[in-house]
Backbone bond lengths (Angstrom), bond angles and torsions (degrees), N, CA, C in turn:
res aa  C-N    CA-C-N  psi(-1)  N-CA   C-N-CA  omega(-1)  CA-C   N-CA-C  phi
1 M - - - 1.476 - - 1.516 109.85 -
2 S 1.324 114.61 152.27 1.452 121.30 177.73 1.518 108.20 -129.64
3 Y 1.326 116.30 121.58 1.457 122.58 -174.92 1.513 111.32 -100.39
4 L 1.335 116.69 128.06 1.467 121.94 167.44 1.504 107.60 -92.92
5 I 1.332 117.18 122.01 1.460 122.83 176.98 1.521 107.68 -106.16
6 T 1.330 117.50 105.04 1.454 119.06 175.90 1.539 107.55 -79.85
7 G 1.325 115.43 137.90 1.458 118.81 -175.00 1.517 112.96 73.77
8 G 1.331 116.09 23.42 1.460 121.35 -174.94 1.510 115.21 -73.74
9 A 1.334 118.26 -5.25 1.459 120.90 174.68 1.524 111.28 -98.84
10 G 1.341 117.02 4.47 1.452 120.91 178.80 1.521 111.49 -86.47
11 Y 1.307 115.80 179.68 1.461 122.15 -177.85 1.530 111.78 -58.70
12 I 1.326 116.70 -56.89 1.464 120.02 179.03 1.509 110.84 -72.08
13 G 1.332 117.39 -42.60 1.458 121.59 -178.39 1.508 112.96 -56.87
14 A 1.319 117.23 -41.76 1.473 120.60 -179.84 1.538 111.16 -63.00
15 H 1.323 115.57 -35.37 1.471 118.80 177.29 1.525 111.16 -69.29
16 V 1.334 117.44 -37.60 1.459 120.91 177.76 1.524 110.28 -65.80
17 V 1.333 116.06 -42.48 1.477 120.45 176.08 1.525 110.00 -56.37
18 R 1.303 115.82 -49.52 1.471 121.28 -179.38 1.532 111.29 -59.25
19 A 1.342 116.98 -45.14 1.456 120.42 -177.72 1.507 112.25 -66.88
20 L 1.338 118.06 -40.19 1.453 120.94 178.55 1.527 111.67 -66.82
21 R 1.327 116.08 -40.73 1.479 118.31 177.05 1.526 111.18 -64.07
22 Q 1.316 116.70 -40.81 1.468 119.04 178.33 1.523 111.47 -65.25
23 A 1.328 116.13 -23.42 1.461 121.13 176.94 1.519 111.30 -85.07
24 G 1.345 116.87 1.95 1.456 121.26 176.03 1.503 115.36 88.67
25 E 1.338 118.64 14.03 1.456 121.46 -177.04 1.527 111.45 -93.02
26 T 1.328 115.35 155.12 1.446 123.03 175.13 1.531 108.98 -88.50
27 V 1.334 116.18 133.01 1.465 120.92 -171.67 1.507 110.81 -131.92
28 V 1.344 115.56 142.43 1.469 121.85 168.32 1.504 106.58 -131.22
29 V 1.343 116.95 143.32 1.465 122.27 -175.57 1.515 109.54 -109.62
30 L 1.337 115.46 136.28 1.462 122.64 169.80 1.515 106.79 -118.27
31 D 1.349 116.84 123.41 1.459 120.68 -177.64 1.528 108.50 -154.90
32 D 1.333 116.23 136.74 1.477 117.80 179.27 1.528 111.55 -87.10
33 L 1.342 117.43 -2.59 1.467 124.18 174.43 1.535 113.19 62.84
34 T 1.329 118.05 21.78 1.464 118.78 174.69 1.533 109.52 -70.70
35 T 1.315 116.76 -37.56 1.474 120.93 173.26 1.522 111.15 -123.67
36 G 1.319 117.73 -18.58 1.452 121.76 177.42 1.523 111.95 -71.79
37 V 1.327 115.57 161.00 1.457 122.10 -179.32 1.519 108.47 -124.71
38 A 1.325 116.09 120.28 1.468 120.85 -175.59 1.517 112.22 -58.24
39 A 1.331 117.28 -33.27 1.458 121.70 -178.45 1.523 112.63 -64.45
40 R 1.332 117.62 -18.57 1.458 120.36 177.90 1.531 112.03 -73.27
41 V 1.321 117.21 -21.89 1.466 121.16 -178.12 1.520 108.83 -76.93
42 P 1.323 118.84 123.07 1.463 121.06 -175.33 1.525 112.30 -64.35
43 E 1.325 115.12 153.11 1.455 119.65 174.48 1.513 109.01 -60.49
44 G 1.314 115.35 137.04 1.458 120.72 -179.81 1.516 114.04 94.20
45 V 1.343 117.51 -11.08 1.463 121.43 176.43 1.523 108.71 -97.18
46 P 1.339 118.58 119.07 1.462 119.68 179.43 1.534 111.53 -61.20
47 L 1.335 116.09 136.20 1.452 122.10 175.63 1.528 108.70 -115.09
48 V 1.322 116.26 115.49 1.447 122.44 175.25 1.524 107.83 -99.65
49 V 1.313 117.72 116.54 1.447 121.56 -177.64 1.516 109.47 -88.67
50 G 1.308 115.58 115.08 1.442 119.81 -178.44 1.516 111.14 167.98
51 S 1.332 115.08 -175.54 1.459 121.88 -170.71 1.526 111.34 -116.48
52 T 1.315 115.78 154.25 1.466 119.84 173.04 1.523 111.75 -70.50
53 L 1.312 117.15 -8.35 1.457 120.46 173.74 1.528 112.19 -75.58
54 D 1.308 116.85 -12.84 1.479 122.61 -175.53 1.533 109.13 -95.82
55 R 1.310 115.52 94.73 1.475 120.08 -175.80 1.532 112.22 -63.31
56 E 1.315 117.41 -40.99 1.471 119.85 -179.44 1.518 110.12 -63.21
57 L 1.320 117.78 -40.46 1.457 121.03 178.97 1.530 110.05 -64.58
58 L 1.313 117.19 -40.49 1.470 120.09 177.37 1.514 110.43 -62.21
59 N 1.324 117.50 -44.93 1.467 120.25 179.73 1.520 111.23 -58.78
60 R 1.338 116.27 -44.92 1.464 119.92 -179.39 1.535 110.92 -65.71
61 T 1.319 115.84 -42.17 1.459 119.49 -178.13 1.525 110.57 -64.06
62 F 1.328 117.82 -43.72 1.469 119.98 177.85 1.520 110.65 -59.02
63 A 1.318 115.75 -45.21 1.472 120.05 -176.23 1.524 111.97 -70.31
64 E 1.329 117.36 -46.63 1.464 120.67 -174.52 1.520 112.33 -69.40
65 H 1.321 117.57 -29.06 1.466 120.17 -175.74 1.527 113.20 -110.22
66 G 1.320 116.35 6.67 1.467 119.10 177.59 1.507 113.56 57.78
67 V 1.323 117.51 42.29 1.461 121.91 -173.26 1.540 109.67 -66.16
68 T 1.324 114.99 130.75 1.468 121.52 177.63 1.524 112.18 -113.82
69 D 1.336 116.97 -21.47 1.469 122.22 -175.21 1.531 108.52 -142.33
70 V 1.333 115.77 151.49 1.457 121.27 177.64 1.514 109.39 -127.12
71 V 1.337 115.97 136.16 1.458 122.82 166.91 1.530 105.45 -114.80
72 H 1.328 115.28 112.25 1.468 119.87 -170.73 1.508 110.84 -102.24
73 L 1.343 115.53 104.77 1.461 121.52 178.75 1.524 112.20 -114.24
74 A 1.331 118.64 -14.84 1.451 121.67 -176.92 1.530 110.21 -62.83
75 A 1.328 116.59 122.23 1.463 121.18 179.85 1.503 109.58 -173.30
76 K 1.316 114.54 159.20 1.468 121.06 167.79 1.521 106.63 -84.94
77 K 1.359 117.98 140.56 1.455 118.01 -168.88 1.520 115.97 -140.66
78 Q 1.306 118.99 13.95 1.476 119.66 -179.34 1.520 109.66 -95.17
79 V 1.328 116.22 118.75 1.457 121.51 -173.32 1.531 110.47 -59.21
80 G 1.324 117.42 -51.14 1.462 120.11 -177.99 1.512 112.21 -59.65
81 E 1.317 115.93 -43.32 1.458 120.90 178.55 1.528 111.07 -61.95
82 S 1.337 115.82 -36.96 1.467 118.43 -179.23 1.527 111.47 -64.96
83 V 1.341 117.20 -31.41 1.461 120.35 176.91 1.521 110.31 -68.69
84 E 1.334 115.94 -37.97 1.466 120.40 -179.18 1.531 112.40 -78.01
85 M 1.346 116.63 -29.22 1.474 120.68 -174.65 1.537 110.05 -131.39
86 P 1.333 119.03 60.44 1.452 120.02 -175.60 1.521 114.25 -61.97
87 L 1.317 117.86 -39.20 1.462 119.88 -178.04 1.517 110.99 -65.30
88 H 1.328 115.91 -37.63 1.466 120.18 176.86 1.518 110.50 -62.65
89 Y 1.324 116.41 -41.24 1.460 120.10 -179.26 1.522 111.09 -68.26
90 Y 1.325 117.36 -41.18 1.456 119.65 177.52 1.531 111.00 -64.26
91 R 1.319 116.84 -38.91 1.463 118.98 179.24 1.530 110.76 -65.41
92 E 1.317 116.70 -50.98 1.465 120.35 -176.55 1.523 112.28 -67.45
93 N 1.308 117.22 -46.94 1.459 121.26 -171.14 1.529 113.25 -85.39
94 V 1.340 116.97 -37.87 1.460 119.45 -176.97 1.518 111.13 -93.34
95 Y 1.330 117.40 -53.56 1.462 118.17 179.73 1.529 111.00 -66.85
96 G 1.326 117.79 -33.29 1.455 119.76 176.09 1.512 111.48 -61.40
97 L 1.344 117.77 -42.71 1.460 120.41 176.78 1.521 111.51 -68.13
98 Q 1.332 117.38 -39.87 1.461 120.01 177.84 1.524 110.33 -57.36
99 T 1.331 117.18 -46.95 1.466 121.34 -179.68 1.522 110.24 -61.87
100 L 1.328 116.75 -41.44 1.458 121.08 178.46 1.521 111.28 -61.87
101 L 1.329 116.83 -46.27 1.466 120.51 -179.57 1.523 111.53 -64.73
102 E 1.322 117.21 -36.66 1.463 120.38 176.57 1.524 109.82 -62.11
103 A 1.333 116.56 -43.88 1.467 119.83 179.58 1.532 110.37 -66.58
104 M 1.313 117.68 -38.48 1.459 120.55 177.89 1.519 110.88 -62.86
105 A 1.317 117.09 -46.50 1.458 120.14 -179.84 1.516 111.49 -61.83
106 A 1.335 115.89 -43.06 1.479 119.41 -179.34 1.514 111.59 -68.74
107 G 1.334 116.49 -32.87 1.464 120.57 -176.48 1.514 114.75 -93.31
108 G 1.316 117.36 1.31 1.454 120.11 178.57 1.520 113.90 71.67
109 V 1.313 117.10 26.22 1.471 121.52 178.16 1.535 107.39 -86.84
110 G 1.320 117.02 115.92 1.450 119.47 -163.34 1.514 117.83 -106.62
111 R 1.345 118.62 11.06 1.477 118.36 -179.42 1.538 109.63 -143.39
112 L 1.333 114.79 135.48 1.463 121.15 -178.26 1.520 110.56 -137.30
113 V 1.330 116.27 125.14 1.456 122.41 168.00 1.523 105.99 -102.71
114 F 1.349 115.69 119.58 1.468 120.87 -172.96 1.520 110.51 -108.82
115 S 1.306 115.72 129.54 1.467 123.14 178.17 1.531 109.14 -79.33
116 S 1.333 115.25 103.41 1.463 119.50 175.74 1.529 107.89 -106.35
117 S 1.318 116.90 -159.24 1.466 120.42 -171.19 1.522 111.04 -157.36
118 A 1.316 115.47 150.83 1.469 120.44 171.63 1.522 110.95 -64.10
119 A 1.345 117.84 -12.74 1.467 120.38 176.56 1.512 112.17 -61.89
120 V 1.338 118.70 -16.63 1.457 119.90 177.45 1.525 111.39 -65.30
121 Y 1.342 117.69 -23.66 1.466 120.60 -176.83 1.520 113.38 -80.52
122 G 1.319 116.94 -21.19 1.461 119.35 -178.11 1.510 111.91 75.00
123 M 1.349 116.70 -118.72 1.456 122.33 -178.19 1.546 109.73 -119.21
124 P 1.318 116.70 73.17 1.478 118.51 -176.03 1.515 111.36 -69.38
125 D 1.327 115.67 135.67 1.462 121.56 179.87 1.519 109.99 -102.32
126 V 1.346 115.17 61.72 1.454 122.29 -177.91 1.514 109.05 -139.68
127 D 1.327 118.24 156.31 1.452 122.23 178.43 1.527 111.39 -68.22
128 L 1.331 115.76 -44.53 1.465 121.78 178.12 1.517 109.04 -128.16
129 V 1.337 115.69 131.41 1.456 121.80 -178.74 1.514 108.47 -88.23
130 T 1.318 116.61 114.11 1.480 120.63 175.87 1.514 109.31 -95.57
131 E 1.301 116.14 170.50 1.454 121.15 178.56 1.530 111.61 -66.56
132 E 1.360 116.68 -15.58 1.471 119.95 178.17 1.541 111.72 -93.74
133 T 1.324 117.82 -5.45 1.455 120.21 176.23 1.525 108.69 -58.79
134 P 1.335 118.35 132.48 1.478 119.70 -177.42 1.538 112.08 -55.65
135 C 1.303 115.26 139.20 1.466 121.92 178.31 1.515 109.43 -93.68
136 V 1.332 115.59 112.94 1.464 121.57 179.50 1.527 107.86 -134.96
137 P 1.332 117.98 73.40 1.469 120.43 -176.74 1.522 110.87 -61.54
138 I 1.358 115.31 148.63 1.461 119.72 -174.79 1.520 112.19 -115.31
139 N 1.331 118.29 8.48 1.449 121.09 177.43 1.524 108.89 -148.86
140 P 1.331 117.64 161.67 1.468 119.68 -177.40 1.523 113.27 -60.57
141 Y 1.336 118.78 -33.20 1.461 119.34 177.33 1.538 110.58 -58.76
142 G 1.326 116.48 -51.61 1.457 119.77 178.90 1.516 112.39 -61.27
143 E 1.332 116.29 -37.23 1.466 120.11 177.69 1.520 110.97 -61.17
144 T 1.334 116.36 -44.47 1.485 118.13 -177.59 1.529 111.17 -65.89
145 K 1.324 117.35 -32.93 1.449 119.12 177.56 1.515 112.27 -69.94
146 L 1.328 116.95 -38.23 1.462 119.70 177.72 1.536 110.94 -68.56
147 V 1.315 117.08 -42.92 1.471 120.12 175.44 1.525 110.40 -60.00
148 G 1.347 115.69 -38.82 1.463 119.44 178.00 1.519 111.83 -60.95
149 E 1.323 116.66 -40.95 1.475 119.92 177.17 1.538 109.89 -61.81
150 W 1.330 115.82 -47.77 1.461 119.19 179.97 1.545 111.05 -57.49
151 M 1.311 115.30 -44.76 1.457 120.12 -177.25 1.534 111.18 -65.77
152 A 1.324 115.46 -43.88 1.463 119.66 -179.96 1.530 111.26 -60.40
153 R 1.345 115.79 -44.63 1.470 118.88 -179.01 1.533 111.13 -66.31
154 A 1.337 116.26 -43.48 1.466 119.57 -178.95 1.531 111.04 -63.54
155 A 1.341 115.49 -44.64 1.477 118.88 178.70 1.517 110.31 -65.72
156 G 1.337 116.35 -35.72 1.459 119.38 177.94 1.517 111.90 -60.06
157 K 1.334 116.19 -45.90 1.462 120.07 179.83 1.525 111.72 -66.13
158 A 1.311 115.46 -39.44 1.475 118.77 -176.54 1.521 113.48 -75.19
159 H 1.346 116.86 -32.00 1.468 120.41 -171.36 1.528 113.42 -119.07
160 G 1.323 117.40 8.99 1.457 119.54 177.24 1.515 114.32 70.37
161 I 1.340 116.66 34.90 1.454 121.81 179.55 1.530 109.06 -102.41
162 S 1.311 117.08 120.51 1.454 120.96 175.05 1.521 109.23 -74.69
163 T 1.343 116.84 135.53 1.457 120.57 -174.99 1.527 111.11 -129.90
164 A 1.329 114.79 147.64 1.468 122.01 171.08 1.505 106.85 -132.60
165 C 1.321 117.57 113.70 1.461 122.64 177.71 1.519 108.08 -97.35
166 L 1.315 116.83 114.62 1.455 122.57 -174.54 1.522 110.45 -104.43
167 R 1.319 116.15 114.96 1.446 122.06 -177.21 1.525 110.03 -91.96
168 Y 1.336 116.03 100.24 1.454 121.55 -178.61 1.525 110.79 -72.41
169 F 1.334 116.18 142.20 1.453 120.28 167.49 1.542 107.46 -95.06
170 N 1.298 122.45 -137.14 1.472 121.43 -170.87 1.523 110.21 -91.73
171 V 1.319 116.53 111.57 1.460 122.27 -172.43 1.536 109.62 -90.31
172 A 1.331 115.22 137.69 1.478 120.44 -179.01 1.515 109.38 -152.30
173 G 1.337 115.44 169.31 1.459 120.73 174.44 1.520 113.36 85.86
174 S 1.327 114.63 -173.97 1.457 121.49 -178.96 1.510 109.22 -158.51
175 A 1.345 115.84 146.64 1.463 121.00 176.23 1.509 111.57 -80.93
176 A 1.338 116.88 -21.04 1.467 122.98 -179.62 1.521 106.93 -157.46
177 P 1.335 119.09 145.36 1.464 120.56 -176.76 1.518 113.97 -54.01
178 E 1.333 116.61 -38.04 1.470 118.77 -177.21 1.530 112.56 -69.46
179 L 1.334 117.76 -16.24 1.473 121.25 179.56 1.513 113.27 -98.14
180 A 1.318 117.41 6.66 1.453 122.17 -174.45 1.520 111.64 -62.50
181 D 1.334 114.63 156.26 1.452 121.93 176.03 1.529 109.31 -70.27
182 T 1.308 116.60 116.74 1.472 120.83 -179.69 1.517 112.81 -93.28
183 G 1.330 116.27 -5.06 1.464 119.52 175.67 1.533 110.23 -83.14
184 V 1.316 116.09 163.54 1.454 120.55 178.72 1.531 107.49 -124.02
185 Y 1.328 113.90 68.86 1.453 120.03 -176.07 1.534 112.48 -122.28
186 N 1.329 117.69 -17.72 1.446 122.43 -177.49 1.520 110.36 -112.43
187 I 1.328 116.77 165.10 1.460 121.21 -168.01 1.518 113.46 -58.23
188 V 1.347 118.32 -42.30 1.470 118.12 -174.84 1.533 111.82 -65.74
189 P 1.355 119.21 -53.83 1.469 116.59 178.15 1.523 113.84 -65.87
190 M 1.356 117.30 -30.52 1.460 119.40 178.84 1.525 110.73 -64.47
191 V 1.328 116.83 -43.48 1.466 119.74 -179.90 1.522 110.48 -70.31
192 I 1.333 117.45 -41.87 1.472 120.71 178.64 1.525 109.57 -58.87
193 E 1.322 117.66 -43.41 1.472 119.74 -179.33 1.516 111.19 -59.89
194 K 1.327 116.41 -45.76 1.469 119.62 -179.88 1.535 110.71 -62.63
195 L 1.334 116.27 -44.84 1.461 120.22 -176.45 1.524 111.13 -63.88
196 T 1.320 117.57 -42.62 1.464 120.28 -178.27 1.532 111.96 -71.25
197 E 1.324 116.31 -18.76 1.465 120.17 175.68 1.543 110.83 -88.16
198 G 1.337 116.01 -5.28 1.464 119.83 -176.40 1.499 112.81 77.70
199 A 1.339 116.28 16.53 1.460 121.28 -179.97 1.523 110.46 -101.94
200 A 1.311 115.95 161.82 1.458 120.26 -179.66 1.520 110.49 -80.46
201 P 1.339 118.45 127.14 1.458 119.06 172.79 1.528 109.85 -67.49
202 L 1.333 116.21 152.38 1.453 120.69 -175.30 1.516 111.65 -98.81
203 I 1.301 115.83 138.80 1.459 122.97 171.16 1.530 106.45 -116.14
204 F 1.330 116.57 119.57 1.449 120.94 -174.98 1.531 110.67 -89.96
205 G 1.323 114.68 86.27 1.453 121.42 177.92 1.501 113.59 93.21
206 D 1.334 116.07 130.79 1.462 120.73 175.45 1.526 110.97 -130.26
207 D 1.359 115.22 27.58 1.455 120.30 -178.75 1.524 112.25 -119.66
208 Y 1.339 116.08 24.38 1.469 120.27 176.76 1.531 110.32 -77.62
209 D 1.323 116.19 161.69 1.456 121.59 178.51 1.534 109.16 -81.95
210 T 1.323 114.84 68.49 1.461 122.80 178.64 1.532 107.31 -136.80
211 P 1.329 119.23 164.59 1.462 120.50 -175.72 1.521 115.32 -52.86
212 D 1.357 118.27 -39.98 1.467 118.53 179.60 1.512 112.94 -111.93
213 G 1.341 115.95 9.69 1.450 120.76 176.21 1.514 116.17 84.81
214 T 1.343 117.64 -6.13 1.461 120.59 179.46 1.521 110.55 -105.99
215 C 1.332 115.47 160.99 1.470 121.16 -177.00 1.529 111.33 -60.92
216 I 1.315 114.95 149.11 1.441 121.85 177.91 1.538 108.84 -114.43
217 R 1.324 115.12 133.09 1.445 121.20 -179.24 1.526 111.81 -134.20
218 D 1.321 115.70 162.46 1.463 123.18 178.00 1.521 107.26 -104.19
219 Y 1.342 117.15 118.70 1.475 121.59 -177.29 1.522 109.98 -106.68
220 I 1.331 115.82 138.03 1.465 122.26 -178.37 1.522 109.44 -126.08
221 H 1.329 116.33 132.48 1.466 120.57 178.30 1.525 109.34 -69.40
222 V 1.318 116.86 136.50 1.457 121.02 -176.22 1.534 112.22 -61.17
223 A 1.334 117.62 -29.70 1.462 119.52 177.66 1.530 111.09 -69.56
224 D 1.335 116.94 -37.29 1.467 120.01 173.45 1.518 110.79 -65.05
225 L 1.329 115.64 -40.70 1.466 120.80 178.15 1.524 110.32 -59.67
226 A 1.326 116.63 -44.36 1.474 121.12 179.17 1.536 110.49 -62.12
227 D 1.317 116.16 -41.67 1.468 119.09 177.80 1.524 111.41 -62.19
228 A 1.325 116.94 -33.94 1.469 120.46 177.47 1.527 110.48 -64.87
229 H 1.325 117.82 -36.28 1.468 120.15 175.85 1.512 111.79 -63.39
230 V 1.323 116.98 -40.92 1.461 120.58 177.33 1.529 109.90 -62.58
231 A 1.324 116.40 -44.55 1.462 119.94 -179.69 1.534 110.76 -63.04
232 A 1.335 116.72 -40.24 1.470 120.03 178.65 1.523 111.62 -66.37
233 A 1.336 116.14 -42.60 1.454 120.17 178.58 1.521 110.87 -61.72
234 R 1.323 116.63 -41.41 1.467 120.74 -179.78 1.531 110.51 -66.09
235 K 1.333 116.90 -38.95 1.465 120.06 178.18 1.518 111.33 -62.74
236 L 1.344 116.89 -43.91 1.454 120.54 -179.73 1.527 111.29 -64.14
237 A 1.328 117.13 -29.08 1.467 121.08 -176.31 1.527 112.34 -82.22
238 E 1.322 117.72 -9.21 1.465 119.07 179.05 1.533 110.31 -66.66
239 P 1.348 117.24 147.19 1.465 120.06 177.38 1.536 110.03 -60.06
240 G 1.330 115.19 149.02 1.448 118.23 178.17 1.513 111.23 139.49
241 P 1.320 116.81 -170.28 1.457 120.97 -178.03 1.541 111.69 -71.07
242 V 1.320 114.53 168.47 1.454 120.16 174.76 1.529 109.47 -60.05
243 R 1.317 116.78 132.84 1.454 121.62 -176.13 1.534 111.64 -105.20
244 D 1.316 114.27 152.11 1.457 122.05 178.79 1.523 106.63 -140.33
245 L 1.341 116.91 98.11 1.461 122.21 -175.44 1.527 109.85 -111.75
246 T 1.312 115.72 140.38 1.470 122.04 171.69 1.505 106.34 -131.33
247 L 1.338 117.43 119.48 1.447 121.24 -169.39 1.526 112.00 -138.59
248 N 1.324 115.96 134.10 1.456 121.38 169.23 1.527 109.20 -74.01
249 I 1.326 116.60 143.77 1.451 121.40 171.21 1.529 108.07 -121.34
250 G 1.311 115.07 101.12 1.463 122.15 178.21 1.505 108.83 -156.64
251 R 1.309 116.74 179.60 1.458 121.88 179.08 1.524 112.71 -95.33
252 G 1.342 115.98 -14.07 1.460 118.61 -177.19 1.512 112.37 75.93
253 E 1.335 117.34 18.05 1.460 122.87 -179.06 1.537 109.02 -130.10
254 G 1.304 115.98 132.68 1.443 120.56 179.68 1.517 113.32 -95.56
255 V 1.310 115.76 141.72 1.476 122.71 175.93 1.521 107.38 -130.68
256 S 1.313 116.85 133.07 1.468 118.93 -178.04 1.528 110.33 -78.12
257 V 1.317 114.72 159.12 1.460 120.58 177.97 1.538 109.78 -60.55
258 R 1.314 117.14 -42.71 1.473 118.11 -179.96 1.512 111.51 -64.11
259 E 1.329 117.99 -40.08 1.453 120.76 176.77 1.521 110.86 -61.10
260 M 1.329 117.67 -40.36 1.459 121.73 178.49 1.532 110.35 -64.64
261 V 1.314 116.96 -46.81 1.469 120.69 -178.34 1.529 110.16 -61.46
262 D 1.321 116.71 -44.62 1.466 120.10 -179.03 1.524 111.15 -64.80
263 L 1.332 117.47 -39.84 1.461 119.98 -179.15 1.531 110.95 -70.44
264 I 1.330 117.58 -38.18 1.454 120.65 176.46 1.520 109.78 -62.12
265 A 1.312 117.34 -43.41 1.467 121.40 179.33 1.533 110.21 -61.65
266 E 1.310 117.59 -42.27 1.470 121.69 179.33 1.521 111.55 -63.57
267 I 1.328 116.89 -48.75 1.455 121.08 -175.07 1.519 111.79 -68.06
268 T 1.327 116.89 -35.70 1.468 119.56 -178.70 1.525 112.50 -86.40
269 G 1.322 118.14 -4.42 1.451 121.06 178.84 1.503 114.35 77.45
270 H 1.346 116.19 29.59 1.468 120.33 -178.90 1.524 109.87 -119.11
271 D 1.316 116.47 42.62 1.472 121.37 -175.86 1.523 112.36 -63.09
272 E 1.326 116.33 -19.59 1.469 118.46 -174.83 1.512 112.69 -76.17
273 V 1.309 117.68 -13.46 1.469 121.07 -177.29 1.536 109.12 -88.64
274 T 1.308 115.74 129.97 1.474 121.35 179.81 1.522 109.33 -99.89
275 A 1.329 115.84 133.65 1.473 120.06 179.66 1.519 109.94 -67.83
276 Q 1.316 114.16 150.80 1.465 120.89 178.01 1.524 109.24 -106.57
277 V 1.318 116.89 126.85 1.471 121.45 178.87 1.521 108.47 -89.21
278 T 1.318 115.50 128.55 1.453 122.23 177.94 1.539 108.42 -121.75
279 P 1.321 118.70 170.99 1.464 119.51 -179.02 1.546 112.36 -59.90
280 R 1.291 114.35 158.03 1.475 120.89 176.05 1.527 111.40 -55.96
281 R 1.310 115.55 149.02 1.470 120.06 169.59 1.519 108.17 -88.33
282 P 1.316 117.88 140.05 1.466 119.50 177.86 1.533 110.35 -59.63
283 G 1.326 115.84 137.21 1.455 120.25 174.56 1.513 116.01 86.25
284 D 1.329 118.29 4.41 1.472 119.19 178.34 1.523 109.71 -86.87
285 P 1.339 118.23 112.35 1.453 119.83 175.40 1.525 110.82 -70.70
286 A 1.330 116.91 155.39 1.459 120.71 -178.37 1.515 112.39 -66.93
287 R 1.320 117.03 -38.01 1.470 120.70 -173.10 1.526 109.83 -146.02
288 V 1.335 117.22 128.32 1.456 122.32 172.55 1.523 107.29 -137.95
289 V 1.321 116.44 103.11 1.448 122.81 -178.08 1.521 108.66 -130.26
290 A 1.303 117.09 134.81 1.462 122.46 -174.84 1.514 111.97 -78.96
291 A 1.322 115.45 143.30 1.455 120.89 160.05 1.532 106.21 -86.08
292 A 1.319 116.78 122.28 1.466 120.91 -174.34 1.512 112.89 -108.12
293 D 1.320 117.24 21.57 1.466 120.48 -176.08 1.523 112.81 -71.86
294 R 1.355 115.64 -42.93 1.462 118.61 -172.79 1.535 111.42 -64.42
295 I 1.313 117.54 -42.07 1.456 118.72 -177.87 1.530 110.74 -67.33
296 A 1.331 117.15 -32.49 1.457 119.63 175.73 1.529 110.57 -65.03
297 T 1.337 116.13 -41.17 1.465 120.06 -179.81 1.532 111.72 -71.26
298 E 1.326 116.52 -45.37 1.462 121.38 -173.97 1.536 112.41 -73.55
299 L 1.341 116.02 -41.02 1.469 120.13 -171.77 1.520 113.53 -115.37
300 G 1.316 117.94 -10.21 1.455 119.44 -173.99 1.499 112.84 68.17
301 W 1.343 116.54 25.38 1.470 121.85 -176.28 1.510 110.48 -104.85
302 K 1.321 116.58 144.37 1.452 122.11 167.39 1.513 108.82 -150.06
303 A 1.324 115.66 158.08 1.465 120.83 179.48 1.526 109.55 -74.48
304 H 1.338 115.41 143.07 1.463 120.82 -179.44 1.521 113.32 -115.13
305 R 1.328 117.98 -12.49 1.453 121.70 -173.78 1.527 109.50 -110.39
306 D 1.334 115.33 142.14 1.457 119.34 -177.21 1.529 111.65 -100.63
307 V 1.323 115.09 -176.44 1.461 120.18 -175.83 1.521 111.40 -65.25
308 R 1.325 118.09 -36.61 1.465 120.38 176.96 1.525 110.31 -60.94
309 D 1.345 117.91 -41.27 1.456 120.96 176.03 1.527 110.97 -59.49
310 M 1.310 115.96 -42.76 1.464 120.05 -179.61 1.517 111.57 -60.64
311 I 1.306 116.15 -48.61 1.463 119.99 -175.65 1.528 111.18 -69.76
312 T 1.330 116.67 -42.56 1.469 120.07 179.33 1.519 111.85 -59.39
313 S 1.360 116.16 -44.18 1.449 119.51 -179.51 1.527 111.77 -71.56
314 A 1.336 116.95 -34.96 1.475 120.19 176.07 1.525 110.78 -64.44
315 W 1.320 117.43 -39.95 1.465 122.07 178.85 1.518 110.59 -65.00
316 A 1.336 117.58 -41.13 1.467 120.37 176.46 1.524 110.46 -63.06
317 G 1.310 117.02 -38.76 1.468 119.88 177.90 1.516 111.92 -68.00
318 W 1.340 116.38 -38.45 1.467 119.25 178.28 1.524 110.64 -62.18
319 Q 1.324 116.92 -44.00 1.465 120.94 179.46 1.538 111.03 -66.22
320 H 1.318 116.24 -33.34 1.465 119.77 179.07 1.526 110.46 -65.01
321 H 1.317 116.29 -43.14 1.463 120.61 -176.15 1.522 112.80 -85.77
322 R 1.335 117.00 -19.70 1.471 121.03 179.09 1.507 109.82 -132.67
323 P 1.324 117.55 67.02 1.473 120.66 -173.56 1.521 113.07 -60.76
324 Q 1.319 117.57 -24.83 1.459 119.68 -179.50 1.515 111.79 -67.83
325 E 1.339 117.05 -15.23 1.450 119.95 -179.52 1.509 111.87 -100.09
326 R 1.299 117.68 8.90 1.467 121.38 177.80 1.533 109.00 -68.84
327 R 1.315 116.46 132.76 1.458 120.68 179.49 1.527 109.70 -80.02
328 G 1.315 115.55 151.16 1.468 121.00 175.39 1.488 112.50 77.67
């Protein structure tokens, strides 16, 4: 088999590339490098620079590399930006997937692992979010991911494409320092940036109905996430009928924002900095924690790394990319 990884030069994509190669699979990367980094693509892995919006490029890539399977991670993913630029997000995330599925159907590529998100659920008022929890996204990013799931499933039924839609919860950590997340959009790098600047990290609201008043989230190590992609790809490749899987990827354990901030401060050696509490952000639910039972049953997968592993590896990656901020 030959896997096309769209967005394979990105933070998560590079980890999926690494995991598939370690599993003995042949991989080719397609990435427009707007946020991806070419240096993340391992030596010996072909890098095709371009977009899933380019149908001719997709056709050539499928033919030249004998692509049999696709792992689709290429997407715009910043919630705030999606509110400001909804049409851009719909074009990139929805039309980009439509073009990809059209090329797959025409080229006889019969398996797709789709990068979805817990953002499809919106603000679920449940202790554990199952795959049956109603999907009510509250921003254009979440909407595009839900539409993508619908489109993937419909195209799968119509064209005999097996699909696995993987709903990520909060991704953190790194399998190697050079693969670390260089963006500052998620809680771990955001807090690390503030701490290394000597500034107070922000906690958005401490009056939620939770044990310490701050939001609770489910965090998943990116290396575990990558392993889940391998497991999903292997399941789709098994003999049998066309498959249609929808799976949460989380640990099934909640950690509060304050607990995360305190642990990041401890691990990075910045215990002296006190977090600053600011008003709630609109649209932040009190608790979003995955039910991880289905993926264990369907794929035999479970997370093996804890929050301390995530933060320790993220800190090593931060120091690798910003050596001038290394303490001591």
